[in-house]
C-alpha atoms as a printed R data frame, in Angstrom:
    type eleno elety resid chain resno       x       y       z
1   ATOM     1    CA   MET     A     1 -30.076  -0.051  12.618
2   ATOM     2    CA   LYS     A     2 -27.393  -0.234   9.926
3   ATOM     3    CA   ILE     A     3 -23.874  -1.046  11.091
4   ATOM     4    CA   VAL     A     4 -20.901  -1.107   8.705
5   ATOM     5    CA   LEU     A     5 -17.794  -3.130   9.593
6   ATOM     6    CA   ALA     A     6 -14.751  -1.499   7.976
7   ATOM     7    CA   PRO     A     7 -11.528  -2.651   9.646
8   ATOM     8    CA   ASP     A     8  -7.931  -3.039   8.521
9   ATOM     9    CA   LYS     A     9  -6.003  -6.161   9.555
10  ATOM    10    CA   PHE     A    10  -4.444  -6.571  13.004
11  ATOM    11    CA   LYS     A    11  -0.927  -7.314  11.810
12  ATOM    12    CA   GLY     A    12   0.209 -10.724  13.010
13  ATOM    13    CA   SER     A    13  -3.043 -11.740  14.673
14  ATOM    14    CA   LEU     A    14  -6.196 -11.080  12.636
15  ATOM    15    CA   THR     A    15  -7.220 -10.432   9.025
16  ATOM    16    CA   GLY     A    16  -9.865  -7.856   8.138
17  ATOM    17    CA   MET     A    17 -12.226 -10.683   7.165
18  ATOM    18    CA   GLN     A    18 -11.732 -12.447  10.525
19  ATOM    19    CA   PHE     A    19 -12.457  -9.144  12.298
20  ATOM    20    CA   CYS     A    20 -15.734  -8.825  10.380
21  ATOM    21    CA   ALA     A    21 -16.815 -12.417  11.141
22  ATOM    22    CA   THR     A    22 -16.082 -12.034  14.878
23  ATOM    23    CA   VAL     A    23 -17.759  -8.633  15.233
24  ATOM    24    CA   GLU     A    24 -20.786  -9.792  13.239
25  ATOM    25    CA   GLU     A    25 -21.165 -12.734  15.644
26  ATOM    26    CA   GLY     A    26 -21.050 -10.415  18.683
27  ATOM    27    CA   LEU     A    27 -23.546  -7.958  17.193
28  ATOM    28    CA   ASN     A    28 -26.010 -10.672  16.180
29  ATOM    29    CA   GLU     A    29 -26.013 -11.998  19.734
30  ATOM    30    CA   VAL     A    30 -27.173  -8.667  21.199
31  ATOM    31    CA   LEU     A    31 -28.801  -6.894  18.222
32  ATOM    32    CA   PRO     A    32 -30.350  -9.669  16.091
33  ATOM    33    CA   ASN     A    33 -32.302  -7.197  13.926
34  ATOM    34    CA   ALA     A    34 -29.351  -4.988  12.983
35  ATOM    35    CA   GLU     A    35 -28.402  -4.735   9.304
36  ATOM    36    CA   ILE     A    36 -24.699  -5.580   9.157
37  ATOM    37    CA   LEU     A    37 -22.534  -4.736   6.153
38  ATOM    38    CA   LYS     A    38 -19.006  -6.156   5.962
39  ATOM    39    CA   LEU     A    39 -16.570  -3.847   4.153
40  ATOM    40    CA   PRO     A    40 -13.017  -4.748   5.252
41  ATOM    41    CA   LEU     A    41 -10.415  -2.303   3.930
42  ATOM    42    CA   ALA     A    42  -6.660  -1.902   3.370
43  ATOM    43    CA   ASP     A    43  -4.412   1.053   2.643
44  ATOM    44    CA   GLY     A    44  -2.646  -0.172  -0.504
45  ATOM    45    CA   GLY     A    45   0.096  -1.998   1.412
46  ATOM    46    CA   ASP     A    46   0.403  -5.702   2.149
47  ATOM    47    CA   GLY     A    47  -2.955  -7.414   2.460
48  ATOM    48    CA   THR     A    48  -4.647  -5.172  -0.127
49  ATOM    49    CA   ILE     A    49  -4.818  -7.989  -2.702
50  ATOM    50    CA   GLU     A    50  -6.910 -10.133  -0.304
51  ATOM    51    CA   ILE     A    51  -9.283  -7.244   0.374
52  ATOM    52    CA   LEU     A    52  -9.829  -6.463  -3.318
53  ATOM    53    CA   GLU     A    53 -10.205 -10.161  -4.071
54  ATOM    54    CA   TYR     A    54 -12.944 -10.351  -1.415
55  ATOM    55    CA   HIS     A    55 -14.846  -7.322  -2.750
56  ATOM    56    CA   LEU     A    56 -14.295  -7.526  -6.495
57  ATOM    57    CA   LYS     A    57 -14.087 -11.283  -7.077
58  ATOM    58    CA   GLY     A    58 -10.942 -11.037  -9.165
59  ATOM    59    CA   LYS     A    59  -8.655 -13.948  -9.916
60  ATOM    60    CA   ARG     A    60  -5.043 -14.464  -8.876
61  ATOM    61    CA   LEU     A    61  -2.657 -14.807 -11.799
62  ATOM    62    CA   HIS     A    62   0.786 -16.322 -11.248
63  ATOM    63    CA   VAL     A    63   3.841 -15.389 -13.285
64  ATOM    64    CA   MET     A    64   7.581 -16.116 -13.128
65  ATOM    65    CA   VAL     A    65   9.542 -12.873 -12.817
66  ATOM    66    CA   SER     A    66  12.895 -11.567 -11.566
67  ATOM    67    CA   ASP     A    67  13.423 -11.014  -7.860
68  ATOM    68    CA   PRO     A    68  15.493  -8.014  -6.611
69  ATOM    69    CA   LEU     A    69  18.710  -9.885  -7.518
70  ATOM    70    CA   PHE     A    70  17.505 -11.032 -10.987
71  ATOM    71    CA   ARG     A    71  16.741 -14.596  -9.807
72  ATOM    72    CA   PRO     A    72  13.483 -16.272 -10.891
73  ATOM    73    CA   VAL     A    73  10.599 -16.004  -8.447
74  ATOM    74    CA   GLU     A    74   6.880 -16.771  -8.750
75  ATOM    75    CA   ALA     A    75   4.764 -13.697  -8.148
76  ATOM    76    CA   SER     A    76   1.002 -13.254  -8.204
77  ATOM    77    CA   TYR     A    77  -1.287 -10.326  -8.876
78  ATOM    78    CA   LEU     A    78  -5.028  -9.769  -8.962
79  ATOM    79    CA   PHE     A    79  -6.868  -9.467 -12.270
80  ATOM    80    CA   ILE     A    80 -10.469  -8.242 -12.312
81  ATOM    81    CA   ASP     A    81 -11.934  -9.318 -15.649
82  ATOM    82    CA   SER     A    82 -15.141  -7.285 -15.467
83  ATOM    83    CA   VAL     A    83 -13.251  -3.973 -15.395
84  ATOM    84    CA   ARG     A    84  -9.976  -5.164 -17.023
85  ATOM    85    CA   THR     A    85  -8.055  -3.965 -14.007
86  ATOM    86    CA   ALA     A    86  -4.950  -5.463 -12.398
87  ATOM    87    CA   PHE     A    87  -3.753  -4.833  -8.861
88  ATOM    88    CA   ILE     A    88  -0.009  -5.423  -8.515
89  ATOM    89    CA   GLU     A    89   1.897  -5.363  -5.245
90  ATOM    90    CA   MET     A    90   5.476  -4.276  -5.896
91  ATOM    91    CA   ALA     A    91   6.716  -6.411  -2.980
92  ATOM    92    CA   GLU     A    92   5.644  -9.607  -4.787
93  ATOM    93    CA   ALA     A    93   8.617  -9.172  -7.142
94  ATOM    94    CA   SER     A    94  10.858  -6.607  -5.431
95  ATOM    95    CA   GLY     A    95  10.101  -7.012  -1.734
96  ATOM    96    CA   MET     A    96  12.566  -7.095   1.153
97  ATOM    97    CA   TYR     A    97  10.972 -10.348   2.327
98  ATOM    98    CA   LEU     A    98  12.327 -12.128  -0.787
99  ATOM    99    CA   LEU     A    99  15.934 -11.610   0.315
100 ATOM   100    CA   LYS     A   100  18.024 -13.112   3.090
101 ATOM   101    CA   LYS     A   101  19.445 -10.542   5.522
102 ATOM   102    CA   GLU     A   102  22.938 -10.796   3.989
103 ATOM   103    CA   ASP     A   103  21.566 -10.170   0.469
104 ATOM   104    CA   GLN     A   104  19.646  -7.011   1.379
105 ATOM   105    CA   ASN     A   105  21.368  -4.004  -0.187
106 ATOM   106    CA   CYS     A   106  19.460  -1.531  -2.355
107 ATOM   107    CA   TYR     A   107  22.733  -0.516  -4.040
108 ATOM   108    CA   ASN     A   108  22.544  -3.785  -6.021
109 ATOM   109    CA   THR     A   109  18.804  -4.479  -6.379
110 ATOM   110    CA   THR     A   110  16.323  -3.988  -9.214
111 ATOM   111    CA   THR     A   111  12.603  -3.485  -9.841
112 ATOM   112    CA   LEU     A   112  12.788  -5.476 -13.087
113 ATOM   113    CA   GLY     A   113  10.271  -8.021 -11.765
114 ATOM   114    CA   VAL     A   114   7.647  -5.320 -11.205
115 ATOM   115    CA   GLY     A   115   7.950  -4.346 -14.879
116 ATOM   116    CA   GLU     A   116   7.613  -8.006 -15.871
117 ATOM   117    CA   MET     A   117   4.386  -8.251 -13.841
118 ATOM   118    CA   ILE     A   118   3.066  -5.080 -15.507
119 ATOM   119    CA   LEU     A   119   3.967  -6.479 -18.932
120 ATOM   120    CA   ASP     A   120   2.123  -9.722 -18.165
121 ATOM   121    CA   ALA     A   121  -0.984  -7.810 -17.022
122 ATOM   122    CA   ILE     A   122  -0.953  -5.655 -20.197
123 ATOM   123    CA   ASN     A   123  -0.614  -8.781 -22.357
124 ATOM   124    CA   LYS     A   124  -3.589 -10.278 -20.495
125 ATOM   125    CA   GLY     A   125  -5.685  -7.231 -21.489
126 ATOM   126    CA   ALA     A   126  -5.426  -4.897 -18.476
127 ATOM   127    CA   LYS     A   127  -6.561  -1.366 -19.238
128 ATOM   128    CA   THR     A   128  -6.068  -0.053 -15.694
129 ATOM   129    CA   ILE     A   129  -3.185  -1.083 -13.453
130 ATOM   130    CA   ILE     A   130  -3.042  -0.182  -9.790
131 ATOM   131    CA   LEU     A   131   0.348  -0.473  -8.180
132 ATOM   132    CA   GLY     A   132   0.904  -0.862  -4.435
133 ATOM   133    CA   ILE     A   133   4.493   0.195  -3.716
134 ATOM   134    CA   GLY     A   134   5.226  -0.720  -0.087
135 ATOM   135    CA   GLY     A   135   7.924  -3.048   1.269
136 ATOM   136    CA   SER     A   136  10.481  -2.734  -1.536
137 ATOM   137    CA   ALA     A   137  14.129  -3.797  -1.345
138 ATOM   138    CA   THR     A   138  15.122  -1.353  -4.068
139 ATOM   139    CA   ASN     A   139  16.424   2.144  -4.790
140 ATOM   140    CA   ASP     A   140  16.595   2.178  -8.604
141 ATOM   141    CA   CYS     A   141  13.951   4.872  -9.272
142 ATOM   142    CA   GLY     A   142  11.900   2.332 -11.254
143 ATOM   143    CA   MET     A   143  14.773   1.819 -13.716
144 ATOM   144    CA   GLY     A   144  14.342  -1.975 -13.617
145 ATOM   145    CA   MET     A   145  10.575  -1.735 -14.074
146 ATOM   146    CA   ALA     A   146  11.066   0.584 -17.060
147 ATOM   147    CA   SER     A   147  13.652  -1.791 -18.625
148 ATOM   148    CA   ALA     A   148  11.056  -4.569 -18.769
149 ATOM   149    CA   LEU     A   149   8.782  -2.192 -20.705
150 ATOM   150    CA   GLY     A   150  11.349  -1.258 -23.360
151 ATOM   151    CA   TYR     A   151  13.195   1.726 -21.882
152 ATOM   152    CA   LYS     A   152  16.993   1.546 -22.114
153 ATOM   153    CA   PHE     A   153  19.427   3.315 -19.807
154 ATOM   154    CA   GLU     A   154  22.679   4.193 -21.542
155 ATOM   155    CA   ASP     A   155  26.048   5.415 -20.295
156 ATOM   156    CA   GLU     A   156  28.194   8.064 -22.014
157 ATOM   157    CA   ASN     A   157  29.240   5.528 -24.693
158 ATOM   158    CA   GLY     A   158  25.664   4.464 -25.464
159 ATOM   159    CA   VAL     A   159  26.168   1.131 -23.670
160 ATOM   160    CA   GLU     A   160  23.081  -0.230 -21.896
161 ATOM   161    CA   LEU     A   161  23.417  -0.283 -18.110
162 ATOM   162    CA   SER     A   162  22.137  -2.982 -15.769
163 ATOM   163    CA   PRO     A   163  19.017  -1.527 -14.044
164 ATOM   164    CA   VAL     A   164  20.238  -1.376 -10.428
165 ATOM   165    CA   GLY     A   165  20.606   1.493  -7.968
166 ATOM   166    CA   LYS     A   166  24.382   1.823  -8.216
167 ATOM   167    CA   ASN     A   167  24.129   2.589 -11.960
168 ATOM   168    CA   LEU     A   168  21.834   5.602 -11.558
169 ATOM   169    CA   CYS     A   169  24.965   7.813 -11.455
170 ATOM   170    CA   LEU     A   170  26.152   6.539 -14.826
171 ATOM   171    CA   ILE     A   171  23.016   7.174 -16.911
172 ATOM   172    CA   LYS     A   172  23.562   9.763 -19.629
173 ATOM   173    CA   ASN     A   173  20.571   8.958 -21.822
174 ATOM   174    CA   ILE     A   174  17.176   7.271 -21.479
175 ATOM   175    CA   ASN     A   175  16.456   5.583 -24.795
176 ATOM   176    CA   ARG     A   176  12.725   5.365 -25.617
177 ATOM   177    CA   ASN     A   177  12.924   3.863 -29.127
178 ATOM   178    CA   ASN     A   178  11.583   0.453 -28.106
179 ATOM   179    CA   VAL     A   179   9.063   1.347 -25.407
180 ATOM   180    CA   LEU     A   180   6.020  -0.933 -25.432
181 ATOM   181    CA   PRO     A   181   3.420   0.881 -27.634
182 ATOM   182    CA   LYS     A   182   0.488  -0.481 -25.544
183 ATOM   183    CA   LEU     A   183   1.796   1.408 -22.505
184 ATOM   184    CA   LYS     A   184   0.073   4.597 -23.699
185 ATOM   185    CA   SER     A   185  -3.363   2.986 -23.644
186 ATOM   186    CA   VAL     A   186  -3.141   1.837 -20.007
187 ATOM   187    CA   THR     A   187  -4.126   3.985 -17.008
188 ATOM   188    CA   PHE     A   188  -1.784   3.636 -14.040
189 ATOM   189    CA   LYS     A   189  -2.613   4.540 -10.447
190 ATOM   190    CA   VAL     A   190  -0.115   4.210  -7.616
191 ATOM   191    CA   ALA     A   191  -1.142   3.685  -3.991
192 ATOM   192    CA   CYS     A   192   1.335   5.947  -2.217
193 ATOM   193    CA   ASP     A   193   1.127   7.452   1.265
194 ATOM   194    CA   VAL     A   194   4.794   8.399   1.613
195 ATOM   195    CA   THR     A   195   5.557  12.078   0.982
196 ATOM   196    CA   ASN     A   196   9.375  11.980   0.700
197 ATOM   197    CA   PRO     A   197  11.034  13.828  -2.175
198 ATOM   198    CA   LEU     A   198  13.255  11.861  -4.571
199 ATOM   199    CA   TYR     A   199  16.679  12.986  -3.312
200 ATOM   200    CA   GLY     A   200  18.259  15.001  -0.514
201 ATOM   201    CA   LYS     A   201  18.323  14.424   3.260
202 ATOM   202    CA   ASN     A   202  14.607  13.498   3.287
203 ATOM   203    CA   GLY     A   203  14.845  11.566   0.018
204 ATOM   204    CA   ALA     A   204  14.636   7.902  -0.852
205 ATOM   205    CA   ALA     A   205  18.297   6.996  -0.299
206 ATOM   206    CA   TYR     A   206  18.994   8.829   2.969
207 ATOM   207    CA   VAL     A   207  15.703   7.930   4.684
208 ATOM   208    CA   TYR     A   208  15.190   4.340   3.517
209 ATOM   209    CA   GLY     A   209  18.638   3.256   2.293
210 ATOM   210    CA   PRO     A   210  19.890   2.263   5.779
211 ATOM   211    CA   GLN     A   211  16.841  -0.016   6.308
212 ATOM   212    CA   LYS     A   212  17.553  -1.621   2.932
213 ATOM   213    CA   GLY     A   213  21.155  -2.568   3.709
214 ATOM   214    CA   ALA     A   214  23.137   0.234   2.038
215 ATOM   215    CA   SER     A   215  26.315   1.597   3.660
216 ATOM   216    CA   GLU     A   216  26.897   5.306   4.250
217 ATOM   217    CA   GLY     A   217  29.066   5.598   1.136
218 ATOM   218    CA   GLU     A   218  26.528   3.701  -0.975
219 ATOM   219    CA   ILE     A   219  23.720   5.942   0.278
220 ATOM   220    CA   GLN     A   220  25.642   9.021  -0.877
221 ATOM   221    CA   GLU     A   221  26.167   7.399  -4.306
222 ATOM   222    CA   LEU     A   222  22.497   6.450  -4.552
223 ATOM   223    CA   ASP     A   223  21.454   9.999  -3.683
224 ATOM   224    CA   LYS     A   224  23.782  11.350  -6.395
225 ATOM   225    CA   GLY     A   225  22.254   8.863  -8.796
226 ATOM   226    CA   LEU     A   226  18.714   9.959  -7.963
227 ATOM   227    CA   LYS     A   227  19.763  13.571  -8.564
228 ATOM   228    CA   ASN     A   228  21.262  12.529 -11.908
229 ATOM   229    CA   ILE     A   229  18.133  10.729 -13.128
230 ATOM   230    CA   ALA     A   230  15.952  13.641 -11.946
231 ATOM   231    CA   LYS     A   231  17.991  15.933 -14.245
232 ATOM   232    CA   LEU     A   232  17.386  13.532 -17.153
233 ATOM   233    CA   PHE     A   233  13.647  13.449 -16.353
234 ATOM   234    CA   LYS     A   234  13.632  17.245 -16.623
235 ATOM   235    CA   LYS     A   235  15.688  17.321 -19.813
236 ATOM   236    CA   GLN     A   236  14.135  14.387 -21.687
237 ATOM   237    CA   PHE     A   237  10.568  14.233 -20.317
238 ATOM   238    CA   ASP     A   238  10.089  17.838 -19.178
239 ATOM   239    CA   MET     A   239   9.096  16.592 -15.713
240 ATOM   240    CA   ASP     A   240  10.400  18.098 -12.468
241 ATOM   241    CA   VAL     A   241   9.796  15.197 -10.091
242 ATOM   242    CA   GLN     A   242  11.709  16.531  -7.082
243 ATOM   243    CA   ASN     A   243   8.845  18.807  -6.124
244 ATOM   244    CA   ILE     A   244   6.206  16.094  -6.279
245 ATOM   245    CA   LYS     A   245   5.226  14.604  -2.911
246 ATOM   246    CA   GLY     A   246   5.891  10.882  -2.863
247 ATOM   247    CA   ALA     A   247   8.493  10.870  -5.654
248 ATOM   248    CA   GLY     A   248  10.895   9.206  -3.213
249 ATOM   249    CA   ALA     A   249   8.494   6.418  -2.245
250 ATOM   250    CA   ALA     A   250   9.794   2.846  -2.623
251 ATOM   251    CA   GLY     A   251  13.332   3.819  -3.593
252 ATOM   252    CA   GLY     A   252  12.149   6.373  -6.139
253 ATOM   253    CA   MET     A   253   9.444   4.155  -7.635
254 ATOM   254    CA   GLY     A   254   7.056   7.077  -7.052
255 ATOM   255    CA   ALA     A   255   9.062   9.220  -9.493
256 ATOM   256    CA   GLY     A   256   9.633   6.283 -11.877
257 ATOM   257    CA   ALA     A   257   5.912   5.554 -12.073
258 ATOM   258    CA   LEU     A   258   5.134   9.226 -12.761
259 ATOM   259    CA   VAL     A   259   7.631   9.456 -15.611
260 ATOM   260    CA   PHE     A   260   7.718   5.989 -17.195
261 ATOM   261    CA   LEU     A   261   4.049   5.054 -16.717
262 ATOM   262    CA   ASN     A   262   2.421   8.510 -16.669
263 ATOM   263    CA   ALA     A   263   0.869   7.344 -13.393
264 ATOM   264    CA   LYS     A   264  -1.102   9.257 -10.773
265 ATOM   265    CA   LEU     A   265   0.058   8.948  -7.155
266 ATOM   266    CA   GLN     A   266  -2.930   8.584  -4.823
267 ATOM   267    CA   SER     A   267  -3.621   7.857  -1.185
268 ATOM   268    CA   GLY     A   268  -3.798   4.073  -0.816
269 ATOM   269    CA   ILE     A   269  -6.903   4.012   1.374
270 ATOM   270    CA   ASN     A   270  -8.735   6.442  -0.949
271 ATOM   271    CA   LEU     A   271  -7.881   4.252  -3.929
272 ATOM   272    CA   VAL     A   272  -9.210   1.141  -2.174
273 ATOM   273    CA   LYS     A   273 -12.370   2.965  -1.026
274 ATOM   274    CA   GLU     A   274 -12.964   4.134  -4.597
275 ATOM   275    CA   MET     A   275 -12.479   0.627  -6.015
276 ATOM   276    CA   VAL     A   276 -14.912  -1.042  -3.600
277 ATOM   277    CA   GLY     A   277 -17.551   1.735  -3.800
278 ATOM   278    CA   PHE     A   278 -17.227   2.488  -0.082
279 ATOM   279    CA   GLU     A   279 -18.902   5.936  -0.058
280 ATOM   280    CA   GLU     A   280 -22.026   4.639  -1.776
281 ATOM   281    CA   LYS     A   281 -22.338   1.550   0.420
282 ATOM   282    CA   ILE     A   282 -22.102   3.307   3.784
283 ATOM   283    CA   LYS     A   283 -24.946   5.749   3.073
284 ATOM   284    CA   ASN     A   284 -27.651   5.764   5.788
285 ATOM   285    CA   ALA     A   285 -25.500   3.775   8.225
286 ATOM   286    CA   ASN     A   286 -25.869   4.562  11.928
287 ATOM   287    CA   TRP     A   287 -22.448   3.274  12.956
288 ATOM   288    CA   ILE     A   288 -19.165   2.231  11.390
289 ATOM   289    CA   ILE     A   289 -17.051  -0.173  13.429
290 ATOM   290    CA   THR     A   290 -13.416  -0.017  12.407
291 ATOM   291    CA   GLY     A   291 -10.146  -1.221  13.881
292 ATOM   292    CA   GLU     A   292  -6.485  -2.026  13.337
293 ATOM   293    CA   GLY     A   293  -3.603  -3.462  15.334
294 ATOM   294    CA   LYS     A   294  -2.522  -0.146  16.824
295 ATOM   295    CA   LEU     A   295  -4.322   3.173  17.023
296 ATOM   296    CA   ASP     A   296  -1.673   5.869  17.496
297 ATOM   297    CA   SER     A   297  -0.461   9.230  16.177
298 ATOM   298    CA   GLN     A   298   0.441   7.541  12.840
299 ATOM   299    CA   THR     A   299  -3.239   6.776  12.236
300 ATOM   300    CA   LEU     A   300  -3.871  10.164  10.663
301 ATOM   301    CA   SER     A   301  -1.101   9.795   8.072
302 ATOM   302    CA   GLY     A   302  -2.969   7.936   5.366
303 ATOM   303    CA   LYS     A   303  -3.868   4.805   7.293
304 ATOM   304    CA   THR     A   304  -7.133   2.904   6.898
305 ATOM   305    CA   ILE     A   305  -8.868   4.323   9.986
306 ATOM   306    CA   HIS     A   306  -8.106   7.854   8.787
307 ATOM   307    CA   GLY     A   307  -9.893   7.062   5.514
308 ATOM   308    CA   VAL     A   308 -12.862   5.606   7.390
309 ATOM   309    CA   LEU     A   309 -13.108   8.675   9.637
310 ATOM   310    CA   GLU     A   310 -13.091  11.018   6.619
311 ATOM   311    CA   SER     A   311 -15.985   9.123   5.024
312 ATOM   312    CA   ALA     A   312 -17.918   8.880   8.301
313 ATOM   313    CA   LYS     A   313 -17.611  12.627   8.862
314 ATOM   314    CA   LYS     A   314 -18.905  13.331   5.371
315 ATOM   315    CA   HIS     A   315 -21.978  11.146   5.950
316 ATOM   316    CA   GLN     A   316 -22.407  12.029   9.656
317 ATOM   317    CA   ILE     A   317 -22.014   8.458  10.869
318 ATOM   318    CA   PHE     A   318 -20.845   7.537  14.376
319 ATOM   319    CA   VAL     A   319 -17.555   5.610  14.570
320 ATOM   320    CA   ALA     A   320 -16.502   2.922  17.032
321 ATOM   321    CA   THR     A   321 -12.907   1.651  17.008
322 ATOM   322    CA   LEU     A   322 -12.046  -1.781  18.363
323 ATOM   323    CA   CYS     A   323  -8.254  -2.021  18.180
324 ATOM   324    CA   GLY     A   324  -5.395  -4.184  19.323
325 ATOM   325    CA   SER     A   325  -3.881  -1.345  21.352
326 ATOM   326    CA   LEU     A   326  -4.531   2.364  21.883
327 ATOM   327    CA   SER     A   327  -1.880   4.971  22.614
328 ATOM   328    CA   LEU     A   328  -4.127   8.034  22.307
329 ATOM   329    CA   SER     A   329  -6.190   9.711  25.025
330 ATOM   330    CA   ILE     A   330  -9.998   9.834  24.972
331 ATOM   331    CA   VAL     A   331  -9.758  13.577  24.157
332 ATOM   332    CA   GLU     A   332  -7.467  12.842  21.177
333 ATOM   333    CA   THR     A   333  -9.681  10.101  19.758
334 ATOM   334    CA   LYS     A   334 -12.809  12.262  20.234
335 ATOM   335    CA   LYS     A   335 -11.085  15.021  18.271
336 ATOM   336    CA   MET     A   336 -10.441  12.499  15.481
337 ATOM   337    CA   GLY     A   337 -14.163  11.759  15.306
338 ATOM   338    CA   ILE     A   338 -14.274   8.512  17.303
339 ATOM   339    CA   THR     A   339 -17.339   8.169  19.533
340 ATOM   340    CA   TYR     A   340 -16.605   4.781  21.106
341 ATOM   341    CA   ARG     A   341 -13.271   3.028  21.667
342 ATOM   342    CA   ASP     A   342 -11.935  -0.142  23.188
343 ATOM   343    CA   SER     A   343  -8.812  -2.268  22.789
344 ATOM   344    CA   VAL     A   344  -7.761  -5.878  23.189
345 ATOM   345    CA   ILE     A   345  -4.859  -4.881  25.436
346 ATOM   346    CA   GLU     A   346  -7.231  -3.184  27.914
347 ATOM   347    CA   ASN     A   347  -9.158  -6.447  28.269
348 ATOM   348    CA   ALA     A   348  -6.315  -8.988  28.117
349 ATOM   349    CA   ARG     A   349  -4.043 -10.061  30.982
350 ATOM   350    CA   HIS     A   350  -0.822  -9.285  29.107
351 ATOM   351    CA   LEU     A   351   0.553  -8.861  25.565
352 ATOM   352    CA   GLU     A   352   1.007 -12.575  24.920
353 ATOM   353    CA   ASP     A   353  -2.577 -13.239  26.011
354 ATOM   354    CA   ALA     A   354  -3.745 -10.377  23.754
355 ATOM   355    CA   MET     A   355  -1.919 -11.780  20.696
356 ATOM   356    CA   GLU     A   356  -3.032 -15.377  21.283
357 ATOM   357    CA   ASN     A   357  -6.673 -14.601  22.079
358 ATOM   358    CA   THR     A   358  -7.423 -11.578  19.882
359 ATOM   359    CA   GLU     A   359 -10.691 -13.022  18.553
360 ATOM   360    CA   LYS     A   360 -11.947 -13.946  22.029
361 ATOM   361    CA   TYR     A   361 -11.372 -10.401  23.310
362 ATOM   362    CA   LEU     A   362 -12.756  -8.814  20.143
363 ATOM   363    CA   LEU     A   363 -15.977 -10.783  20.635
364 ATOM   364    CA   LEU     A   364 -16.131  -9.608  24.248
365 ATOM   365    CA   MET     A   365 -15.534  -5.978  23.197
366 ATOM   366    CA   THR     A   366 -18.249  -6.233  20.529
367 ATOM   367    CA   THR     A   367 -20.914  -7.545  22.893
368 ATOM   368    CA   LYS     A   368 -19.993  -4.792  25.385
369 ATOM   369    CA   PHE     A   369 -20.390  -2.183  22.615
370 ATOM   370    CA   ALA     A   370 -23.667  -3.704  21.342
371 ATOM   371    CA   LYS     A   371 -25.128  -3.707  24.870
372 ATOM   372    CA   SER     A   372 -24.257  -0.019  25.242
373 ATOM   373    CA   LEU     A   373 -26.127   0.666  21.965
374 ATOM   374    CA   LYS     A   374 -29.131  -1.335  23.211
375 ATOM   375    CA   GLU     A   375 -29.232   0.541  26.510
376 ATOM   376    CA   ASN     A   376 -29.093   3.919  24.782
377 ATOM   377    CA   SER     A   377 -31.664   3.184  22.076
């Protein structure tokens, strides 16, 4: 029997690798002859670097860059020599977690550090760069990132503007005279599961601005600014970004990556599956055991388990989910393609017990599942 372990992390209590080690232990106890393949996954958000590092044996490179307020910060990214590919998490340089609560305001922040990371990766020989764009503290439409790569944003007098959200309104020209020539020879892919347009009531500023510290008046200004830069994208690059799903992701970084990097926006989980050769490796498996902290209605919007279920369906493999908590009925999970389900919360005494003893309960759930397989074989 071939069993694939393909979980995401349980945020705050368990990494994907820890899940695999615990479940493997439980399976070996009951099914010592089973072939077990550990393929932990991530959806392009935080934790993806660790997963790719595990699968692809890349190396972490450290570089000093600008944080969202232009202060120096050490960021790291993954470089995979064998395929000359870099995986960069935007949050490393432009993440909310880098700022104190009182400093969080996307009206004043920049993605300059992301561009500096990209520049470093290109100078190190990267031919493909994959960008994870979750957790940003910014709303500058990638203006800061582009500045690091030679783009200049000029006002009506031809004066270069500081690359922050509040200056989006003032841009009258995007100067491309000094853009890094090597940029054209690099393939960019962006892990993006957000579908928001660039501007408007569902756009980057109105939906995410409040979470990033902007006031109502600043949000209106930011939205105007995003509209302004979208017009320039149309005029100077012949690109209508407003109608592209995900253009508003990460404060407009979706649109910025499309225009400045000629990037492709892709589902994060599909990108990760592609990179680790998931489809090929799961062939002929009898079961896939997956899991994440919470299995709920959000699971089908680009999350890891959704990606696992799509692959399992294609290869007609049974799926078991062992999660932290479940808020879906048996009928709903069956409809999703899940044959067996269990959760830590159903086995624990209370939430605190569940969080503190996740591994203990996961082991218990695994042996229960393995015994059910044994009985039915």
